[in-house]
VOBA-1610 file (N, C-alpha, C; in pm, whole numbers, padded with zeros to 5 digits, always signed):
BEGIN
Met+00083-00110-00008Met-00006+00028+00017Met+00109+00116-00020Ile+00106+00195-00104Ile+00138+00300-00074Ile+00113+00454-00009Ser+00149+00472+00074Ser+00148+00605+00182Ser+00073+00692+00100Gln-00042+00796+00144Gln-00099+00901+00063Gln-00017+01018+00171Ser+00029+00992+00312Ser+00056+01080+00394Ser+00187+01133+00403Arg+00258+01052+00302Arg+00438+01157+00290Arg+00404+01263+00250Pro+00499+01430+00272Pro+00479+01549+00178Pro+00542+01531+00076Ile+00487+01585-00030Ile+00493+01604-00209Ile+00648+01676-00217Arg+00741+01599-00244Arg+00868+01730-00278Arg+00886+01713-00394Lys+00831+01630-00533Lys+00865+01607-00633Lys+00749+01626-00718Ala+00825+01677-00855Ala+00699+01720-00943Ala+00766+01692-01080Val+00645+01651-01191Val+00699+01627-01288Val+00651+01724-01413Ile+00696+01789-01498Ile+00654+01863-01613Ile+00637+01807-01734Pro+00576+01787-01776Pro+00565+01743-01910Pro+00553+01849-02023Ala+00704+01828-02119Ala+00705+01932-02209Ala+00782+01880-02322Ala+00739+01743-02396Ala+00772+01718-02503Ala+00679+01729-02624Gly+00555+01810-02629Gly+00518+01847-02715Gly+00523+01931-02849Phe+00491+01911-02947Phe+00585+01971-03097Phe+00572+02118-03108Gly+00409+02151-02991Gly+00384+02322-03033Gly+00298+02324-03187Thr+00273+02240-03221Thr+00230+02208-03364Thr+00102+02352-03371Arg+00064+02447-03268Arg-00027+02538-03302Arg+00080+02643-03292Phe+00178+02676-03319Phe+00291+02748-03261Phe+00397+02788-03393Leu+00367+02712-03468Leu+00411+02668-03649Leu+00414+02800-03667Pro+00506+02882-03710Pro+00673+02786-03787Pro+00778+02854-03650Ile+00753+02955-03561Ile+00841+02956-03419Ile+00861+02839-03377Ser+00815+02724-03362Ser+00785+02646-03239Ser+00861+02550-03308Lys+00917+02539-03452Lys+00992+02418-03528Lys+01132+02458-03454Ala+01191+02564-03390Ala+01302+02575-03345Ala+01284+02611-03204Val+01202+02729-03159Val+01188+02701-03011Val+01047+02625-02932Pro+01072+02559-02848Pro+00982+02508-02746Pro+00922+02609-02710Lys+00808+02584-02708Lys+00664+02668-02710Lys+00690+02707-02546Glu+00699+02616-02491Glu+00725+02604-02303Glu+00851+02762-02322Met+00924+02719-02416Met+01030+02870-02376Met+00951+02998-02429Leu+00813+03014-02452Leu+00814+03174-02540Leu+00826+03251-02427Pro+00818+03360-02389Pro+00816+03482-02336Pro+00692+03531-02336Val+00657+03503-02171Val+00581+03586-02128Val+00638+03743-02068Val+00590+03821-02117Val+00695+03945-02055Val+00859+03951-02068Asp+00920+03889-01955Asp+01071+03879-01938Asp+01096+03705-01910Lys+01003+03646-01888Lys+01029+03546-01862Lys+00973+03432-01915Pro+01054+03324-01950Pro+00986+03185-02017Pro+00842+03109-01990Val+00772+03083-02050Val+00659+03036-01945Val+00657+02929-01835Ile+00801+02849-01876Ile+00822+02748-01815Ile+00891+02784-01660Gln+00933+02897-01707Gln+01004+02916-01553Gln+00903+02959-01495Tyr+00775+03055-01506Tyr+00711+03045-01415Tyr+00607+02936-01340Val+00593+02820-01430Val+00569+02706-01328Val+00675+02632-01305Val+00763+02656-01266Val+00878+02594-01155Val+00862+02701-01043Glu+00891+02805-01078Glu+00877+02922-01002Glu+00715+02900-00864Glu+00570+02830-00963Glu+00498+02796-00856Glu+00542+02664-00796Ala+00628+02569-00856Ala+00626+02482-00768Ala+00715+02468-00643Val+00809+02582-00682Val+00902+02552-00569Val+00871+02684-00471Ala+00770+02786-00505Ala+00659+02862-00374Ala+00576+02782-00345Ser+00543+02640-00344Ser+00452+02565-00271Ser+00506+02497-00234Gly+00673+02447-00235Gly+00739+02369-00151Gly+00772+02250-00227Ile+00792+02258-00356Ile+00876+02138-00450Ile+01005+02185-00441Thr+01111+02078-00441Thr+01214+02118-00420Thr+01331+01985-00574Asp+01246+01926-00616Asp+01290+01820-00696Asp+01224+01820-00831Ile+01227+01843-00976Ile+01138+01835-01044Ile+01213+01807-01187Leu+01140+01713-01235Leu+01145+01630-01352Leu+01085+01652-01480Met+01156+01709-01591Met+01093+01832-01721Met+01105+01658-01763Ile+00968+01659-01881Ile+00993+01562-01992Ile+00997+01606-02089Ile+01117+01627-02175Ile+01177+01675-02326Ile+01131+01599-02443Ser+01182+01665-02514Ser+01189+01592-02628Ser+01318+01596-02749Arg+01343+01575-02870Arg+01434+01634-02947Arg+01418+01788-02997Gly+01470+01882-02966Gly+01458+01966-02992Gly+01407+02095-02895Lys+01431+02046-02769Lys+01380+02113-02598Lys+01519+02132-02568Arg+01616+02135-02603Arg+01754+02161-02529Arg+01739+02290-02449Ala+01680+02386-02530Ala+01690+02543-02484Ala+01627+02518-02330Ile+01581+02437-02281Ile+01477+02453-02167Ile+01630+02356-02090Glu+01690+02328-02148Glu+01757+02287-02040Glu+01886+02398-01994Glu+01918+02477-02098Glu+02017+02545-02135Glu+01961+02647-02021His+01868+02671-02006His+01808+02825-01985His+01801+02855-01792Phe+01779+02681-01769Phe+01818+02678-01630Phe+01940+02591-01569Met+02028+02587-01661Met+02182+02612-01606Met+02234+02714-01599Thr+02338+02689-01566Thr+02489+02791-01518Thr+02539+02838-01617Asn+02506+03022-01636Asn+02625+03023-01769Asn+02768+03111-01692Val+02841+03033-01710Val+02970+03090-01600Val+03011+03219-01674Glu+03045+03189-01875Glu+03070+03297-01862Glu+02974+03436-01904Leu+02868+03422-01942Leu+02740+03506-01901Leu+02740+03621-01772Glu+02764+03527-01667Glu+02770+03542-01556Glu+02856+03667-01535Ala+02994+03594-01553Ala+03118+03693-01569Ala+03104+03779-01651Asp+03023+03800-01732Asp+03001+03888-01840Asp+02940+04016-01723Leu+02858+03987-01682Leu+02739+04062-01626Leu+02846+04121-01437Glu+02881+04049-01426Glu+02991+04077-01262Glu+03078+04183-01315Ser+03145+04183-01511Ser+03256+04282-01529Ser+03203+04407-01534Lys+03058+04393-01530Lys+03034+04539-01652Lys+02915+04581-01509Gly+02914+04527-01399Gly+02829+04588-01279Gly+02684+04574-01280Lys+02635+04447-01350Lys+02500+04438-01364Lys+02429+04321-01263Ile+02434+04406-01177Ile+02476+04323-01021Ile+02359+04234-01012Glu+02197+04353-01052Glu+02083+04306-01017Glu+02045+04133-01105Leu+02084+04183-01251Leu+02106+04081-01353Leu+02160+03975-01301Leu+02237+04031-01302Leu+02352+03871-01230Leu+02290+03780-01133Glu+02243+03847-01002Glu+02190+03795-00939Glu+02060+03702-00969Glu+01972+03769-01058Glu+01879+03696-01076Glu+01875+03586-01191Leu+01989+03573-01246Leu+02052+03491-01313Leu+02111+03360-01217Arg+02191+03392-01088Arg+02197+03309-01041Arg+02113+03194-00933Ala+01975+03313-00903Ala+01929+03233-00841Ala+01826+03126-00906Leu+01837+03200-01059Leu+01745+03092-01129Leu+01814+02930-01150Ser+01932+02954-01164Ser+01963+02845-01164Ser+02000+02753-00999Lys+01881+02820-00897Lys+01977+02740-00782Lys+01785+02705-00754Leu+01682+02765-00830Leu+01548+02744-00827Leu+01534+02568-00738Ala+01563+02478-00793Ala+01523+02359-00750Ala+01629+02227-00815Arg+01606+02136-00808Arg+01687+01950-00852Arg+01633+01981-00982Ile+01678+01989-01077Ile+01578+01983-01149Ile+01674+01879-01259His+01608+01785-01323His+01646+01665-01350His+01557+01663-01550Tyr+01629+01564-01605Tyr+01538+01571-01752Tyr+01522+01425-01792Val+01428+01417-01870Val+01409+01253-01943Val+01368+01311-02080Phe+01390+01185-02152Phe+01331+01182-02332Phe+01203+01090-02322Gln+01123+01139-02338Gln+01029+01061-02431Gln+01036+01082-02587Pro+01051+00944-02661Pro+01107+00907-02728Pro+00979+00913-02801Lys+00852+00880-02822Lys+00769+00918-02849Lys+00634+00974-02841Met+00562+01059-02877Met+00459+01143-02844Met+00314+01041-02880Gly+00288+01057-02709Gly+00180+00946-02714Gly+00068+00957-02616Gly+00077+01061-02559Gly+00020+01150-02487Gly+00011+01227-02330Leu-00035+01236-02284Leu+00020+01313-02139Leu+00005+01172-02077Gly-00073+01079-02090Gly-00063+00939-02019Gly+00092+00895-02025Asp+00109+00876-02140Asp+00250+00827-02152Asp+00329+00896-02143Ala+00364+01025-02177Ala+00450+01139-02064Ala+00475+01109-01915Ile+00342+01103-01846Ile+00373+01067-01703Ile+00446+00963-01662Arg+00419+00842-01745Arg+00493+00699-01726Arg+00686+00723-01770Cys+00687+00793-01858Cys+00850+00853-01859Cys+00898+00881-01718Ser+00823+00918-01619Ser+00878+00973-01457Ser+00895+00830-01359Arg+00840+00755-01410Arg+00839+00663-01342Arg+00941+00588-01211Asp+01077+00594-01261Asp+01195+00540-01237Asp+01230+00682-01127His+01204+00827-01164His+01239+00915-01095His+01138+00933-00982Val+01008+00911-00987Val+00934+00916-00900Val+00983+00819-00791Gly+00946+00723-00827Gly+00971+00576-00705Gly+00818+00544-00664Asp+00806+00524-00526Asp+00677+00540-00457Asp+00627+00616-00417Glu+00667+00768-00423Glu+00644+00907-00357Glu+00479+00944-00433Pro+00406+01020-00342Pro+00361+01119-00433Pro+00409+01233-00522Phe+00339+01275-00610Phe+00375+01348-00661Phe+00308+01485-00742Ala+00380+01584-00826Ala+00300+01666-00829Ala+00309+01661-01022Val+00201+01705-01073Val+00207+01723-01293Val+00173+01893-01256Leu+00232+01940-01331Leu+00236+02041-01360Leu+00281+02112-01533Leu+00142+02129-01638Leu+00163+02135-01759Leu+00226+02243-01794Gly+00351+02204-01856Gly+00482+02312-01905Gly+00401+02473-01997Asp+00278+02422-02025Asp+00221+02547-02112Asp+00090+02634-02087Ala+00128+02611-01970Ala-00006+02674-01851Ala+00048+02751-01758Leu+00002+02878-01729Leu+00000+02977-01635Leu-00109+02995-01507Val-00086+02951-01406Val-00198+02952-01364Val-00129+03064-01222Ser-00219+03114-01188Ser-00222+03256-01138Ser-00313+03234-01007Pro-00233+03284-00860Pro-00336+03267-00741Pro-00413+03426-00743Gly-00541+03428-00681Gly-00610+03568-00652Gly-00534+03617-00563Glu-00540+03749-00531Glu-00516+03812-00483Glu-00496+03807-00325Gly-00353+03753-00263Gly-00385+03741-00120Gly-00364+03557-00097Ala-00380+03467-00233Ala-00398+03334-00221Ala-00299+03289-00201Lys-00254+03154-00161Lys-00201+03084-00193Lys-00117+03044-00326Pro+00002+02980-00370Pro-00011+02933-00512Pro-00101+02821-00508Val-00168+02843-00660Val-00259+02693-00688Val-00194+02567-00637Leu-00022+02555-00681Leu-00095+02443-00672Leu-00015+02361-00471Arg-00042+02496-00461Arg+00006+02455-00303Arg-00140+02469-00206Gln-00246+02539-00269Gln-00387+02475-00273Gln-00470+02384-00298Leu-00340+02271-00392Leu-00403+02153-00401Leu-00364+02037-00315Met-00229+02101-00248Met-00150+02083-00213Met-00191+02039-00007Asp-00233+02133-00032Asp-00334+02179+00132Asp-00435+02083+00140Val-00523+02066+00038Val-00646+01933+00008Val-00638+01848+00049Gln-00468+01771-00034Gln-00423+01628-00027Gln-00374+01582+00081Glu-00339+01694+00145Glu-00316+01652+00337Glu-00432+01644+00408Glu-00532+01720+00347Glu-00628+01688+00479Glu-00726+01574+00450Phe-00725+01525+00275Phe-00825+01444+00239Phe-00740+01318+00162Gly-00615+01316+00145Gly-00541+01217+00094Gly-00553+01182-00054Gly-00573+01126-00082Gly-00635+01068-00249Gly-00483+01124-00293Asn-00599+01152-00492Asn-00530+01230-00606Asn-00612+01375-00532Val-00556+01428-00630Val-00617+01577-00643Val-00588+01655-00776Val-00697+01748-00846Val-00673+01792-00963Val-00688+01951-00914Ala-00715+02001-00984Ala-00706+02140-01039Ala-00829+02185-01116Leu-00921+02223-01033Leu-01058+02252-01158Leu-01095+02442-01130Glu-01156+02431-01270Glu-01202+02548-01303Glu-01346+02552-01416Glu-01424+02604-01346Glu-01577+02612-01443Glu-01534+02652-01621Val-01627+02573-01705Val-01563+02616-01863Val-01725+02594-01868Pro-01730+02712-02027Pro-01904+02742-02065Pro-01924+02579-02103Leu-02003+02553-02152Leu-02076+02431-02164Leu-02024+02395-02353Glu-02057+02487-02395Glu-01990+02484-02526Glu-01861+02371-02549Lys-01733+02447-02447Lys-01598+02425-02382Lys-01575+02286-02389Val-01684+02214-02292Val-01622+02110-02226Val-01584+01980-02326Ser-01588+02018-02425Ser-01486+01875-02515Ser-01369+01914-02521Arg-01302+02017-02470Arg-01196+02054-02511Arg-01094+01981-02354Tyr-01185+01899-02303Tyr-01103+01935-02159Tyr-01144+01779-02081Gly-01024+01731-02005Gly-01109+01632-01864Gly-01224+01671-01787Ile-01349+01677-01768Ile-01381+01714-01676Ile-01450+01611-01566Leu-01444+01660-01470Leu-01466+01559-01333Leu-01621+01596-01242Gly-01704+01491-01222Gly-01857+01515-01174Gly-01858+01448-01043Gly-01944+01533-00906Gly-01922+01471-00797Gly-01961+01572-00704Ala-01936+01529-00577Ala-02052+01608-00447Ala-01915+01709-00353Glu-01977+01829-00349Glu-01866+01916-00270Glu-01845+01844-00117Val-01741+01822-00061Val-01725+01761+00062Val-01721+01875+00107Arg-01660+02041+00074Arg-01704+02150+00146Arg-01618+02233+00046Pro-01673+02343+00126Pro-01722+02466-00029Pro-01563+02407-00149Gly-01611+02450-00225Gly-01483+02460-00283Gly-01391+02314-00343Val-01451+02185-00255Val-01368+02065-00269Val-01475+01972-00320Ile-01473+01870-00465Ile-01567+01804-00477Ile-01442+01703-00440Lys-01564+01576-00432Lys-01462+01441-00461Lys-01554+01345-00565Gly-01442+01320-00644Gly-01469+01310-00766Gly-01575+01148-00754Glu-01684+01160-00863Glu-01747+01002-00905Glu-01751+01001-01037Val-01734+01085-01096Val-01728+01031-01255Val-01587+01140-01312Phe-01523+01104-01394Phe-01454+01201-01453Phe-01431+01107-01627Val-01417+01224-01705Val-01430+01163-01825Val-01353+01283-01937Glu-01282+01193-02037Glu-01175+01295-02132Glu-01250+01314-02238Lys-01257+01438-02256Lys-01365+01529-02377Lys-01444+01493-02435Pro-01539+01510-02301Pro-01662+01442-02329Pro-01762+01538-02432Ser-01850+01476-02482Ser-01947+01549-02536Ser-02056+01678-02468Val-02092+01743-02513Val-02194+01852-02434Val-02283+01748-02389Glu-02346+01691-02447Glu-02494+01571-02398Glu-02460+01487-02273Ser-02274+01535-02284Ser-02236+01359-02177Ser-02199+01410-02041Ala-02142+01522-02088Ala-02084+01611-01964Ala-02121+01552-01832Pro-02045+01536-01735Pro-02107+01517-01592Pro-02124+01628-01461Ser-02035+01751-01571Ser-02022+01881-01515Ser-01940+01994-01607Arg-01918+02097-01543Arg-01846+02194-01624Arg-01713+02238-01560Leu-01692+02119-01467Leu-01561+02165-01416Leu-01435+02055-01497Ala-01368+02149-01593Ala-01225+02082-01625Ala-01104+02144-01585Val-01038+01999-01548Val-00886+01952-01492Val-00839+02125-01534Ser-00766+02159-01470Ser-00672+02330-01494Ser-00529+02249-01473Ala-00490+02154-01554Ala-00358+02223-01580Ala-00229+02153-01461Arg-00318+02111-01324Arg-00191+02105-01218Arg-00284+01985-01159Tyr-00199+01871-01116Tyr-00223+01754-01037Tyr-00109+01697-00951Leu-00225+01632-00825Leu-00155+01556-00725Leu-00162+01428-00739Leu-00049+01350-00792Leu-00091+01183-00801Leu-00028+01092-00669Thr-00107+00993-00651Thr-00030+00890-00592Thr+00076+00786-00705Ala+00174+00706-00624Ala+00228+00660-00732Ala+00158+00532-00782Ser+00042+00470-00725Ser-00040+00401-00815Ser-00084+00427-00937Ile-00067+00558-00988Ile-00120+00614-01109Ile-00022+00500-01239Phe+00099+00466-01215Phe+00190+00434-01299Phe+00127+00291-01301Asp+00113+00221-01237Asp+00058+00062-01270Asp-00100+00106-01374Glu-00170+00149-01292Glu-00306+00237-01400Glu-00303+00269-01542Leu-00173+00296-01549Leu-00141+00352-01673Leu-00090+00279-01784Asp-00012+00143-01725Asp+00034+00039-01754Asp-00071-00080-01870Lys-00230-00046-01760Lys-00329-00136-01791Lys-00441-00058-01891Thr-00430+00080-01901Thr-00490+00138-01947Thr-00492+00156-02080Pro-00583+00117-02169Pro-00579+00117-02327Pro-00536+00228-02368Lys-00527+00267-02494Lys-00523+00395-02547Lys-00666+00451-02563Gly-00680+00604-02558Gly-00818+00691-02581Gly-00816+00757-02672Lys-00909+00897-02633Lys-00944+01010-02757Lys-00771+01017-02814Gly-00794+01011-02982Gly-00668+01048-03053Gly-00593+00930-03074Gly-00636+00783-03017Gly-00498+00741-03022Gly-00419+00737-02927Glu-00432+00814-02810Glu-00281+00827-02741Glu-00336+00775-02608Leu-00237+00779-02517Leu-00257+00742-02385Leu-00263+00846-02277Gln-00451+00833-02205Gln-00497+00925-02153Gln-00469+00948-02022Leu-00412+01022-01969Leu-00427+01055-01806Leu-00537+00994-01747Thr-00638+01148-01791Thr-00746+01082-01783Thr-00843+00922-01727Asp-00789+00909-01829Asp-00873+00702-01842Asp-00805+00683-01705Ala-00692+00662-01744Ala-00592+00616-01631Ala-00639+00646-01461Met-00695+00781-01428Met-00694+00846-01331Met-00875+00814-01258Ala-00934+00807-01354Ala-01099+00735-01360Ala-01102+00583-01344Ser-01023+00507-01395Ser-00966+00364-01322Ser-00953+00379-01159Leu-00868+00442-01163Leu-00806+00477-01054Leu-00923+00485-00918Met-00982+00590-00967Met-01060+00614-00862Met-01164+00541-00782Thr-01151+00409-00869Thr-01239+00337-00771Thr-01184+00280-00670Arg-01054+00318-00654Arg-00957+00305-00521Arg-00926+00347-00473Glu-00886+00431-00491Glu-00849+00568-00443Glu-00950+00685-00462Pro-00955+00811-00371Pro-01015+00874-00439Pro-00987+01014-00522Leu-01063+01077-00580Leu-01005+01196-00640Leu-01066+01275-00604Tyr-01038+01387-00553Tyr-01133+01538-00514Tyr-01061+01606-00614Gly-01110+01715-00647Gly-01101+01802-00712Gly-01101+01944-00656Val-01043+02072-00666Val-01053+02203-00613Val-01063+02332-00693Lys-01193+02382-00671Lys-01199+02487-00732Lys-01119+02634-00661Tyr-01022+02623-00721Tyr-00932+02732-00690Tyr-00934+02845-00696Asp-00863+02925-00613Asp-00872+03113-00591Asp-00759+03093-00720Gly-00792+03148-00848Gly-00698+03213-00940Gly-00721+03201-01047Arg-00651+03195-01180Arg-00677+03207-01278Arg-00583+03153-01360Arg-00650+03137-01472Arg-00480+03035-01538Arg-00507+03075-01673Asn-00388+03098-01753Asn-00358+03139-01900Asn-00266+03003-01904Asp-00379+02970-02060Asp-00305+02897-02112Asp-00253+02947-02269Ile-00112+02918-02268Ile-00032+02981-02387Ile-00024+02859-02490Gly-00117+02755-02501Gly-00142+02680-02606Gly-00175+02692-02752Asn-00220+02840-02764Asn-00267+02912-02878Asn-00203+03031-02923Lys-00225+03107-03017Lys-00181+03246-03021Lys-00234+03346-02998Leu-00360+03323-02984Leu-00421+03416-02905Leu-00441+03423-02763Asp-00448+03317-02685Asp-00447+03312-02592Asp-00316+03349-02515Phe-00190+03290-02591Phe-00069+03354-02548Phe-00056+03516-02526Ile-00107+03596-02699Ile-00100+03733-02643Ile-00202+03774-02515Lys-00309+03721-02476Lys-00365+03787-02371Lys-00341+03765-02245Ala-00200+03669-02232Ala-00137+03589-02107Ala-00031+03760-02107Asn+00040+03775-02224Asn+00165+03898-02241Asn+00077+03998-02138Val-00034+04023-02221Val-00068+04167-02174Val-00146+04126-02035Glu-00202+03989-01927Glu-00264+03989-01832Glu-00115+04027-01741Trp+00009+03947-01765Trp+00108+03968-01724Trp+00165+04106-01732Gly+00192+04160-01789Gly+00241+04264-01837Gly+00201+04403-01739Met+00040+04346-01733Met-00024+04450-01645Met-00027+04460-01465Lys+00057+04328-01464Lys+00085+04308-01310Lys+00188+04337-01265Arg+00294+04393-01376Arg+00448+04443-01360Arg+00419+04582-01355Glu+00418+04638-01231Glu+00470+04810-01200Glu+00540+04881-01295Asp+00624+04847-01326Asp+00773+04906-01407Asp+00694+04928-01589Ile+00610+04807-01613Ile+00534+04859-01747Ile+00423+04873-01697Ala+00352+04895-01656Ala+00196+04879-01700Ala+00087+05031-01696Gly+00159+05130-01614Gly+00121+05239-01656Gly+00134+05283-01805Asp+00231+05234-01882Asp+00243+05257-02024Asp+00191+05143-02143Leu+00178+05038-02085Leu+00117+04936-02135Leu-00038+04956-02191Arg-00095+05020-02031Arg-00248+05072-02058Arg-00224+05158-02114Ala-00210+05302-02106Ala-00193+05368-02233Ala-00171+05378-02366Tyr-00100+05266-02408Tyr-00079+05212-02554Tyr-00221+05142-02544Ile-00252+05081-02479Ile-00383+04964-02526Ile-00477+05071-02536Glu-00485+05133-02483Glu-00612+05291-02477Glu-00597+05366-02575Lys-00460+05361-02646Lys-00479+05449-02764Lys-00476+05381-02892Leu-00462+05232-02919Leu-00511+05180-03013Leu-00617+05161-03018Leu-00745+05143-02881Leu-00844+05139-02869Leu-00938+05252-02925Gln-00862+05365-02928Gln-00927+05483-02948Gln-00931+05482-03141Ala-00786+05440-03185Ala-00808+05469-03324Ala-00836+05345-03396Ser-00906+05259-03344Ser-00921+05154-03383Ser-01104+05235-03443
//
């Protein structure tokens, strides 16, 4: 029996996908490395994990994703150049980046769905519970709230089992997501009863969609091994979790925060605007520019 009371210290970030919706730029630049203001998306994801208490991160990557590794590595020559030029603030920022967490990498040899990507982490995770954060989604907490992953971890410490982040989506969009149905055990926390990957509008058990953050027990690996391929001919994590739910409870958390999915061009631009407006150094000028554009249109 795998313990569910152990603290979660490891996280897995799947980042091996081709990013076809961002071609041609994603042919040479991983979509996870696209900038939101002045940081690549995946750095925000790592910072959320670290702020939640994660100390060990495994990134699932593929051919052409070496830029992700290089971003988190120490660059001695660049640091020496910044130091010689007295750019101490930038120097300290880079040094802090390379010390965020213990970051490891494993290659996913062939794209086979999120479930297949998670299976690549089995040897690294072992028998520990672990977090999964999708590398192309920013999830920011509400004002004064804990990081979203930490909100999930608090629920896992209270109830055990597996935990997912949930957001309510319009009914016409349920077919894009994994959808969880169940009853509230306390405000904002759902105990799952049915979990369906990309259901039709007619068959959706709710409008509560999984929102890019998961906490899983190591039982998921055995479940993935016996799960047949699902939607799109891929191994779906949702299908394995739905099966595992018959033996281990699954909870969903309607978290305090907001998600920015940068999986397509329009949402990527929206994310840059929204996160730019959070920055005191550029928010005023950005607002004035947007207002000028609107007046001219």
